[in-house]
C-alpha positions as CSV (number, residue, x, y, z in Angstrom):
1,X,0.2,-0.4,-0.2
2,X,1.3,3.6,-0.6
3,X,2.8,5.4,1.8
4,X,2.1,9.4,2.4
5,X,4.8,11.9,3.1
6,X,5.6,15.2,4.3
7,X,8.8,17.3,5.7
8,X,9.2,19.5,8.2
9,X,12.6,21.3,8.1
10,X,13.8,24.4,9.8
11,X,14.9,25.6,7.1
12,X,11.4,25.2,5.3
13,X,8.4,27.6,4.8
14,X,4.9,26.6,6.2
15,X,3.4,28.2,2.2
16,X,5.6,25.3,0.4
17,X,4.1,21.3,-0.4
18,X,5.8,19.7,2.5
19,X,8.0,17.4,0.0
20,X,11.7,16.9,0.4
21,X,13.0,19.3,-1.1
22,X,10.0,22.1,0.0
23,X,10.4,20.9,3.8
24,X,7.2,23.3,5.4
25,X,8.8,24.7,8.5
26,X,6.6,24.1,11.3
27,X,4.6,20.7,12.8
28,X,1.7,22.6,12.9
29,X,2.1,23.2,9.0
30,X,2.6,19.3,9.0
31,X,-0.8,18.3,10.5
32,X,-2.8,21.0,8.1
33,X,-1.3,17.8,5.5
34,X,-2.3,14.9,7.6
35,X,-5.6,16.2,8.4
36,X,-6.1,15.8,4.8
37,X,-5.3,13.0,4.0
38,X,-6.4,10.8,6.6
39,X,-9.9,9.9,6.2
40,X,-8.9,8.0,2.6
41,X,-5.6,6.3,4.4
42,X,-4.5,3.1,2.1
43,X,-1.1,3.6,4.1
44,X,0.3,4.8,6.5
45,X,1.3,8.6,6.9
46,X,5.2,9.9,7.6
47,X,5.8,13.1,8.8
48,X,9.1,13.5,8.9
49,X,11.5,16.5,10.7
50,X,14.7,17.3,9.7
51,X,17.6,18.6,12.6
52,X,16.9,21.1,14.6
53,X,15.2,23.2,17.5
54,X,11.9,22.6,15.9
55,X,9.7,25.5,18.5
56,X,6.6,25.4,19.2
57,X,4.2,28.9,19.7
58,X,1.9,26.7,20.6
59,X,0.5,22.7,22.2
60,X,0.6,20.8,19.1
61,X,-2.6,19.4,20.1
62,X,-3.5,15.4,18.1
63,X,-7.2,15.5,17.8
64,X,-9.2,12.7,17.3
65,X,-12.4,14.8,15.8
66,X,-9.6,16.9,13.6
67,X,-8.9,13.9,11.5
68,X,-5.3,13.7,13.8
69,X,-5.8,9.8,13.9
70,X,-4.4,7.2,11.5
71,X,-7.8,5.5,9.3
72,X,-8.8,1.9,7.8
73,X,-6.1,-0.1,9.9
74,X,-2.9,2.7,9.0
75,X,-0.7,5.3,11.7
76,X,0.0,8.9,12.0
77,X,3.5,8.4,12.6
78,X,5.6,11.7,13.5
79,X,9.2,11.0,13.4
80,X,13.4,12.3,13.5
81,X,14.5,11.9,10.3
82,X,16.6,8.1,10.2
83,X,14.8,7.2,13.2
84,X,15.4,4.2,13.6
85,X,19.5,4.1,11.7
86,X,22.7,4.9,13.7
87,X,22.4,8.7,11.7
88,X,18.8,9.7,13.6
89,X,18.9,13.6,13.0
90,X,18.0,15.1,16.4
91,X,15.5,16.9,16.5
92,X,13.6,19.0,19.4
93,X,10.0,19.8,19.8
94,X,11.0,23.2,22.5
95,X,8.4,25.0,24.5
96,X,10.6,27.3,25.9
97,X,12.3,30.6,24.8
98,X,15.4,32.4,24.5
99,X,16.1,35.4,26.6
100,X,17.8,37.9,25.6
101,X,18.8,41.9,26.4
102,X,21.5,40.6,28.8
103,X,23.3,43.1,30.4
104,X,26.5,42.2,33.2
105,X,25.8,44.1,36.1
106,X,29.2,45.1,38.1
107,X,28.4,42.0,40.4
108,X,29.3,39.9,38.0
109,X,25.6,39.0,37.6
110,X,23.4,39.4,34.3
111,X,20.3,40.2,34.1
112,X,17.7,40.6,31.3
113,X,13.8,41.1,31.3
114,X,11.7,38.6,30.6
115,X,8.4,39.7,30.4
116,X,6.1,37.9,32.8
117,X,8.0,35.1,32.8
118,X,8.1,33.7,35.7
119,X,10.5,30.4,35.1
120,X,11.2,27.2,37.7
121,X,14.0,26.5,35.8
122,X,16.4,27.6,33.3
123,X,18.6,26.2,30.5
124,X,22.1,28.2,29.6
125,X,23.3,25.7,27.2
126,X,21.4,23.3,27.5
127,X,21.7,22.5,30.6
128,X,20.0,23.4,32.7
129,X,20.9,25.2,36.2
130,X,19.0,25.7,39.6
131,X,16.8,28.3,41.5
132,X,19.1,30.3,43.9
133,X,19.1,29.0,47.6
134,X,20.0,29.2,50.5
135,X,20.0,26.2,51.7
136,X,20.8,26.6,56.1
137,X,17.5,28.0,56.4
138,X,16.3,31.2,58.2
139,X,18.5,33.0,60.8
140,X,18.5,33.7,63.6
141,X,16.5,32.9,66.4
142,X,13.0,31.4,64.8
143,X,9.3,31.0,66.3
144,X,6.3,30.2,63.7
145,X,2.8,32.2,64.3
146,X,-0.5,32.5,62.6
147,X,0.8,33.9,59.5
148,X,4.5,32.8,59.4
149,X,7.0,33.4,61.3
150,X,9.2,36.1,63.7
151,X,13.4,36.1,64.1
152,X,15.6,38.0,65.9
153,X,17.8,38.5,62.8
154,X,17.3,41.5,60.9
155,X,19.3,39.9,57.9
156,X,15.2,38.5,55.8
157,X,15.0,42.7,55.2
158,X,17.7,42.8,53.1
159,X,16.6,40.2,50.5
160,X,15.7,42.2,47.7
161,X,11.6,41.7,46.7
162,X,10.7,39.5,49.1
163,X,7.7,38.1,46.9
164,X,9.3,36.3,45.0
165,X,10.1,34.2,47.3
166,X,9.3,30.7,48.3
167,X,9.5,28.2,51.1
168,X,10.5,24.3,51.3
169,X,10.1,21.9,53.8
170,X,11.4,18.4,52.9
171,X,10.1,16.5,55.2
172,X,6.9,18.3,56.7
173,X,5.6,14.4,56.7
174,X,8.8,11.8,56.3
175,X,7.0,11.0,52.7
176,X,6.6,14.7,51.9
177,X,7.7,18.0,50.8
178,X,5.9,21.3,51.0
179,X,6.8,24.5,49.1
180,X,4.5,28.7,50.1
181,X,5.2,31.4,48.5
182,X,6.5,34.3,51.1
183,X,3.8,37.3,51.0
184,X,6.2,39.7,52.4
185,X,9.1,41.0,55.0
186,X,8.9,43.2,57.6
187,X,10.9,44.1,60.8
188,X,12.7,46.5,62.9
189,X,16.7,46.2,63.8
190,X,16.0,43.9,66.6
191,X,13.2,41.7,65.1
192,X,11.6,40.6,61.2
193,X,8.2,39.1,60.5
194,X,7.7,37.2,57.6
195,X,4.2,36.4,56.5
196,X,3.9,33.5,54.1
197,X,0.5,33.6,51.3
198,X,-2.5,33.0,52.1
199,X,-5.1,30.6,52.2
200,X,-2.0,27.7,51.4
201,X,-0.8,29.1,54.9
202,X,-3.5,28.4,56.1
203,X,-4.6,25.5,53.8
204,X,-0.5,23.7,55.2
205,X,-1.0,24.2,58.7
206,X,-4.4,21.6,58.6
207,X,-2.7,19.7,55.9
208,X,0.6,18.9,58.0
209,X,-1.3,18.6,61.6
210,X,-0.1,14.9,62.7
211,X,1.8,13.6,65.3
212,X,3.8,10.3,65.7
213,X,3.9,8.6,68.8
214,X,6.1,5.9,68.0
215,X,8.9,7.9,67.6
216,X,8.5,8.2,71.9
217,X,7.9,11.3,73.8
218,X,4.2,13.1,73.5
219,X,3.6,12.8,69.9
220,X,5.0,16.7,69.0
221,X,5.8,16.8,65.5
222,X,5.9,20.0,63.3
223,X,6.9,20.0,60.6
224,X,6.1,24.4,59.1
225,X,7.8,24.6,62.2
226,X,11.2,26.1,60.5
227,X,11.6,26.4,56.8
228,X,14.9,24.5,55.8
229,X,15.1,25.8,52.3
230,X,14.4,29.2,50.7
231,X,14.4,29.0,47.2
232,X,14.2,31.9,44.8
233,X,15.7,35.9,45.3
234,X,18.8,38.1,43.9
235,X,19.6,37.3,47.7
236,X,21.3,34.4,47.6
237,X,22.7,34.2,44.7
238,X,26.1,33.7,45.1
239,X,27.2,30.3,43.2
240,X,27.7,30.1,39.9
241,X,25.7,28.8,37.5
242,X,21.7,29.4,39.7
243,X,19.8,32.5,39.0
244,X,16.4,33.9,40.3
245,X,13.5,36.4,39.1
246,X,12.1,39.5,40.2
247,X,9.8,41.8,39.9
248,X,10.5,45.6,39.0
249,X,8.5,48.2,40.0
250,X,6.4,48.4,37.1
251,X,5.2,44.2,37.1
252,X,8.1,42.9,34.2
253,X,10.1,39.5,35.6
254,X,13.9,40.2,35.6
255,X,15.6,37.3,34.9
256,X,19.4,37.5,37.3
257,X,21.9,34.8,36.4
258,X,25.5,34.6,38.0
259,X,27.1,32.5,34.6
260,X,29.3,30.2,35.2
261,X,33.0,29.5,34.0
262,X,33.6,30.8,29.8
263,X,30.4,31.6,29.7
264,X,29.7,35.0,27.7
265,X,26.6,37.2,27.4
266,X,25.9,36.9,23.2
267,X,27.6,34.0,23.1
268,X,25.6,31.7,25.8
269,X,22.0,30.0,25.0
270,X,20.2,30.9,27.6
271,X,16.3,29.0,28.1
272,X,13.8,30.2,29.8
273,X,10.6,27.5,29.8
274,X,7.6,29.2,28.7
275,X,4.5,26.2,27.6
276,X,3.0,24.2,30.9
277,X,1.6,22.2,28.0
278,X,4.0,20.5,25.4
279,X,2.1,18.2,23.1
280,X,-1.7,17.0,24.5
281,X,-3.3,14.2,22.6
282,X,-7.4,14.2,23.2
283,X,-8.6,10.7,22.2
284,X,-6.8,9.8,19.1
285,X,-6.0,6.8,17.9
286,X,-3.2,4.1,15.3
287,X,-0.5,7.3,16.5
288,X,3.4,7.4,17.4
289,X,5.9,9.5,18.5
290,X,9.4,8.5,17.8
291,X,12.2,10.2,17.6
292,X,12.1,13.4,19.9
293,X,14.1,15.5,22.5
294,X,10.6,16.9,24.1
295,X,12.1,19.5,26.3
296,X,11.6,22.8,28.1
297,X,8.0,23.3,29.3
298,X,6.7,25.4,32.5
299,X,4.3,24.8,35.2
300,X,2.6,27.7,37.2
301,X,0.7,25.8,40.2
302,X,3.4,27.1,43.1
303,X,2.6,30.6,41.5
304,X,-1.1,30.9,41.4
305,X,-2.2,28.7,44.9
306,X,1.1,29.8,46.3
307,X,2.3,26.9,47.8
308,X,2.8,23.2,46.5
309,X,1.2,21.3,49.2
310,X,2.3,17.5,48.3
311,X,1.2,14.8,50.1
312,X,1.6,11.5,48.9
313,X,3.3,10.8,45.4
314,X,2.2,12.5,42.6
315,X,-0.9,14.1,44.8
316,X,-1.5,17.4,46.8
317,X,-3.7,20.1,47.9
318,X,-5.5,22.3,46.3
319,X,-8.9,22.2,47.9
320,X,-12.3,20.2,49.9
321,X,-11.4,19.3,53.8
322,X,-9.4,17.6,55.6
323,X,-10.0,13.8,56.8
324,X,-7.5,12.3,59.9
325,X,-6.1,9.3,59.6
326,X,-5.8,7.7,63.1
327,X,-3.0,5.3,62.6
328,X,-3.4,3.8,66.1
329,X,-2.7,5.6,69.8
330,X,0.6,3.8,69.7
331,X,1.4,5.7,66.6
332,X,-1.0,8.4,66.1
333,X,-2.5,10.8,63.4
334,X,-1.8,12.3,59.7
335,X,-4.2,14.6,58.2
336,X,-4.6,14.0,54.6
337,X,-7.1,16.3,51.9
338,X,-10.5,14.5,50.8
339,X,-9.9,16.1,47.5
340,X,-6.3,15.2,46.3
341,X,-5.4,16.4,43.2
342,X,-2.6,14.5,40.7
343,X,0.5,16.8,39.6
344,X,-0.1,17.7,35.7
345,X,2.0,16.3,32.7
346,X,3.4,18.8,30.2
347,X,2.9,15.4,27.6
348,X,-0.4,14.4,28.4
349,X,-2.2,11.2,25.9
350,X,-6.1,11.2,27.7
351,X,-8.5,8.1,26.4
352,X,-6.7,7.7,23.2
353,X,-5.7,4.0,21.6
354,X,-3.0,1.2,19.9
355,X,-0.6,4.6,20.1
356,X,3.2,3.9,20.4
357,X,5.6,6.3,21.8
358,X,8.8,5.0,21.3
359,X,12.8,6.2,21.0
360,X,12.1,10.1,22.8
361,X,14.1,11.5,25.5
362,X,11.9,13.8,27.8
363,X,13.8,16.0,29.2
364,X,14.1,20.3,31.3
365,X,10.4,19.9,32.2
366,X,9.0,21.3,35.1
367,X,5.7,19.2,35.8
368,X,5.1,15.4,35.2
369,X,6.5,14.4,31.7
370,X,4.5,11.6,30.4
371,X,0.7,11.6,30.7
372,X,-1.4,8.8,30.6
373,X,-5.2,8.9,30.8
374,X,-8.1,6.0,30.9
375,X,-6.4,5.2,27.4
376,X,-6.1,1.3,25.9
377,X,-3.3,0.0,24.3
378,X,-0.3,2.1,24.4
379,X,2.9,1.0,24.1
380,X,6.0,4.2,25.9
381,X,8.8,2.0,25.0
382,X,12.8,2.8,25.1
383,X,12.1,6.7,26.1
384,X,14.7,7.7,28.0
385,X,13.4,11.1,30.6
386,X,15.7,12.8,32.5
387,X,15.7,16.7,34.5
388,X,12.1,16.6,35.5
389,X,10.0,18.6,37.8
390,X,7.6,16.3,38.8
391,X,7.0,12.3,37.8
392,X,9.1,10.6,35.0
393,X,5.8,8.4,33.6
394,X,2.5,8.4,35.2
395,X,-1.0,6.5,34.4
396,X,-4.4,6.7,35.7
397,X,-7.6,4.9,34.6
398,X,-6.0,3.4,31.6
399,X,-6.2,-0.2,30.0
400,X,-2.9,-2.6,28.4
401,X,-0.3,0.4,28.6
402,X,3.3,-1.2,28.6
403,X,6.5,0.6,29.3
404,X,8.9,-0.8,29.0
405,X,13.1,0.3,27.8
406,X,12.5,3.3,29.2
407,X,15.5,5.3,31.4
408,X,14.1,7.1,34.0
409,X,16.5,9.4,36.3
410,X,17.1,12.7,38.4
411,X,13.2,13.7,37.6
412,X,11.2,14.6,41.4
413,X,14.3,17.2,41.1
414,X,11.1,20.3,42.3
415,X,8.3,17.9,43.2
416,X,9.9,15.3,45.8
417,X,7.7,12.7,46.2
418,X,6.8,12.6,42.4
419,X,8.1,9.1,41.5
420,X,9.7,7.7,38.2
421,X,7.1,5.5,37.5
422,X,3.4,5.6,38.9
423,X,0.4,3.3,38.4
424,X,-3.1,4.4,39.0
425,X,-6.0,2.3,39.0
426,X,-5.0,0.6,36.0
427,X,-6.2,-2.7,33.8
428,X,-3.4,-4.9,33.1
429,X,-0.6,-2.2,32.9
430,X,3.7,-3.9,32.5
431,X,6.2,-2.3,34.0
432,X,8.6,-3.7,32.5
433,X,13.0,-3.8,32.0
434,X,12.6,-0.2,32.5
435,X,16.1,1.4,34.2
436,X,15.2,4.1,36.8
437,X,18.1,6.0,38.7
438,X,18.6,8.7,41.0
439,X,14.7,9.3,42.5
440,X,14.0,10.7,44.9
441,X,11.6,9.1,46.6
442,X,10.1,5.7,45.0
443,X,11.4,3.9,41.7
444,X,8.0,1.8,40.9
445,X,4.9,3.2,42.4
446,X,1.5,0.5,42.1
447,X,-2.0,2.2,43.3
448,X,-4.8,-0.7,43.6
449,X,-8.4,-0.1,43.8
450,X,-11.9,-1.2,42.0
451,X,-10.5,-1.6,38.2
452,X,-6.8,-2.6,39.3
453,X,-5.0,-6.1,37.9
454,X,-3.4,-8.0,36.6
455,X,0.2,-5.4,36.0
456,X,3.2,-6.5,35.1
457,X,6.1,-5.4,37.1
458,X,9.0,-7.6,35.6
459,X,12.7,-7.0,35.0
460,X,12.5,-3.6,36.4
461,X,15.7,-2.6,38.2
462,X,15.7,0.6,40.1
463,X,19.0,1.6,42.3
464,X,19.5,4.4,44.7
465,X,16.1,5.0,45.6
466,X,14.6,7.6,48.4
467,X,17.2,9.8,47.4
468,X,15.5,12.4,49.8
469,X,12.4,11.7,52.2
470,X,11.5,9.2,53.6
471,X,8.8,6.5,54.1
472,X,9.1,4.4,50.3
473,X,11.2,1.6,48.2
474,X,12.4,0.8,45.1
475,X,8.9,-1.2,44.6
476,X,5.8,0.5,46.1
477,X,3.0,-1.2,46.4
478,X,-0.5,-0.1,48.2
479,X,-4.2,-1.3,48.1
480,X,-5.8,-4.2,46.1
481,X,-4.9,-5.1,42.6
482,X,-7.5,-7.4,42.0
483,X,-8.8,-10.1,43.9
484,X,-7.4,-13.3,43.5
485,X,-3.4,-14.0,43.0
486,X,-4.0,-14.9,39.4
487,X,-5.2,-11.6,38.7
488,X,-3.5,-9.2,40.6
489,X,0.3,-7.9,40.2
490,X,2.9,-9.9,39.2
491,X,6.1,-8.5,41.2
492,X,8.9,-10.6,39.4
493,X,12.5,-11.0,38.6
494,X,13.6,-7.2,39.4
495,X,16.5,-5.6,41.2
496,X,16.7,-2.9,43.8
497,X,19.9,-1.8,45.6
498,X,20.6,1.4,47.3
499,X,17.6,2.5,48.4
500,X,19.3,5.4,50.3
501,X,17.4,7.4,53.2
502,X,16.1,6.2,56.6
503,X,13.7,3.8,56.4
504,X,12.6,2.3,53.7
505,X,11.9,-1.3,52.1
506,X,13.3,-2.5,49.0
507,X,9.7,-3.8,47.6
508,X,7.5,-1.8,49.9
509,X,4.4,-3.6,49.8
510,X,1.7,-0.9,52.4
511,X,-1.5,0.6,52.9
512,X,-4.4,-2.8,52.3
513,X,-2.2,-4.4,50.0
514,X,-3.1,-7.7,48.7
515,X,-2.9,-10.1,45.5
516,X,0.4,-9.0,45.5
517,X,3.1,-11.9,43.9
518,X,6.6,-11.1,44.8
519,X,8.7,-13.9,42.9
520,X,12.5,-14.4,42.3
521,X,13.2,-10.1,42.6
522,X,17.4,-9.3,44.5
523,X,16.8,-6.8,47.0
524,X,20.1,-5.1,48.1
525,X,21.4,-2.3,50.8
526,X,17.7,-1.0,52.0
527,X,17.5,-0.4,55.7
528,X,15.0,-4.1,54.8
529,X,14.1,-5.6,52.5
530,X,10.0,-6.1,52.9
531,X,7.7,-4.9,55.8
532,X,5.3,-7.4,56.5
533,X,2.9,-5.4,58.8
534,X,1.3,-2.3,58.1
535,X,-1.4,-0.2,58.3
536,X,-4.3,-1.4,57.3
537,X,-2.6,-5.1,57.2
538,X,-1.3,-6.8,53.8
539,X,-3.6,-9.7,52.7
540,X,-3.2,-12.4,50.7
541,X,1.0,-11.6,49.4
542,X,3.2,-14.3,48.6
543,X,7.0,-13.0,48.2
544,X,8.4,-16.0,47.3
545,X,12.3,-17.5,46.5
546,X,13.2,-13.9,46.8
547,X,16.9,-13.0,47.3
548,X,18.3,-10.1,50.1
549,X,20.7,-9.8,52.0
550,X,19.2,-9.1,55.9
551,X,16.0,-11.4,56.9
552,X,13.4,-9.3,57.2
553,X,11.6,-8.1,60.2
554,X,9.2,-11.1,61.8
555,X,10.0,-12.8,58.9
556,X,9.6,-16.3,60.9
557,X,6.4,-14.8,62.3
558,X,4.7,-13.4,59.5
559,X,1.0,-12.5,59.5
560,X,-1.9,-15.5,58.3
561,X,-2.1,-13.6,55.1
562,X,0.9,-13.3,53.9
563,X,3.7,-15.9,52.7
564,X,6.8,-15.9,52.5
565,X,8.8,-19.4,51.1
566,X,12.0,-19.7,49.5
567,X,13.2,-16.2,50.1
568,X,17.4,-16.1,50.5
569,X,20.0,-13.9,52.5
570,X,23.0,-13.7,50.3
571,X,25.9,-12.7,53.0
572,X,26.0,-8.1,51.6
573,X,29.6,-8.6,51.1
574,X,29.3,-11.9,48.2
575,X,25.6,-11.2,45.7
576,X,27.0,-13.9,43.0
577,X,23.6,-16.0,43.2
578,X,21.8,-12.6,43.0
579,X,23.9,-11.1,40.2
580,X,23.8,-14.7,38.0
581,X,19.6,-13.5,38.6
582,X,19.3,-9.8,38.0
583,X,21.6,-10.0,34.7
584,X,18.2,-9.9,32.5
585,X,16.8,-6.3,34.8
586,X,16.6,-4.0,32.5
587,X,17.3,-2.2,29.8
588,X,16.7,-3.8,26.3
589,X,19.0,-3.5,23.2
590,X,22.7,-2.4,22.2
591,X,24.2,-0.4,24.6
592,X,21.7,-1.2,27.9
593,X,24.0,-2.0,31.1
594,X,22.0,-5.4,33.8
595,X,23.9,-6.2,36.9
596,X,22.7,-7.5,39.7
597,X,24.1,-6.1,43.4
598,X,27.8,-5.5,43.4
599,X,30.0,-3.8,44.3
600,X,28.7,-0.4,45.6
601,X,28.9,2.2,42.9
602,X,29.6,5.9,43.1
603,X,26.4,8.2,42.4
604,X,27.0,9.8,39.5
605,X,27.9,13.4,39.8
């Protein structure tokens, strides 16, 4: 059957025919041409992008009602030139805006007007740079008040433009990190009053109201007692390769950047994310996206709401009431959002069917990277996800989604509770042969519910998880996963090593997890390989034939509905057998690395 081919080039023109010698200039022009031919397809429609950065002036929206889907059994394919060959072109779809008009100050800091942009991320010469931060918290003796904080130090009064300042609270719950905006700073020579944005601060006090008797004492716990990290103020611009955003009297924003050695005004490319959505698929089917770098997107949620009130995973508080969860008289209580809100993604597929996302690089993104919601038969394979503010891949209420051979690392750079891979109430999801490393909390999260059944978590390599927050693990599962072992979740042949923070578990079945088989996995260098006593309790969970380097607590007396059999404890110094079994974990294909639990390796710089 004949194919139809269109071409896009940074040197093309949108009024050309879209042929190889007269290519279109923009994805929008190519999409218009595709829509004109999809109804009568007699072969695949292939849109090939030449090398270079293709700037997106608006989101790339694929809508089934507008003719973006394949038809008659054929597919619409958007791809980088030479995809699948050694000569594949480097093609970037960017939602960023290059910043110009720089002025160098006497202190070596560059400044540029950026209008209404308020970037939380920045890319300089293709590399991400961090917001300027003070990591020792507030100076002086600090007291929390009804509206913020009082300190006996006058130093904060010298921090310019406090309304752009953001306070960060790592471990506000052990598994959570909150962010709150400052409204004003006032004071005199002996005292400073810091007022936080409302209603976010009042909501934070309600959400993070808890007691922890299990830790001893009277259970007093105040995660909001004082912020640990302060971000985004020009007073903190002491390190090279950091930036801050301030406002001018005219209401416009100014970007401040302290350059790294060798960077020069006029020769250094600085990109700020502008779009919040890069790719949005609505009901589309028989579509393929492959070979692209998708980069430079923003998310303004914390700015709009006065903070980021994280609870767990991708959920946060924005509205509604709070539920008090009693953990028992000897443990304490916590509060949770009655209407939790999920972190959005810069690339999303909603109600899609038979869509393939292959061989792409998702990077420098300000929300989650990829969200699949209410779709079916979605294939996400051989992609790389890194430098993401939130989660890597999230799947919600979908059916038959396959996540295979992906590399996910250095995600959750801003919203630290975000998992690398998250599956929520989805059926027959496969998470297999992925490599996950250097993440701030959980590696893979599988959350059950009425729709959850048939999940397969197979031969993944997860290392250096739990880098920032506590109470999680390399692989985390909660709630029932179906209604029988046959239709429940299978967790098999995974390698989990170096689970970093305290109070963590390699394989963590939690919060009423049920109908899960944990078979032939390898866990080394975690606080403990698994946990057997949780609340609500585990039911119908089987741990069989696993290898780990320590005996789990309570292993000899597990709960009645938990099976533990044929597991092997191997010496920490020698994991030879586990290494042989673990050789199958991680991505398949050229250049992939797989390993068991040999010598501990230092994390990359």
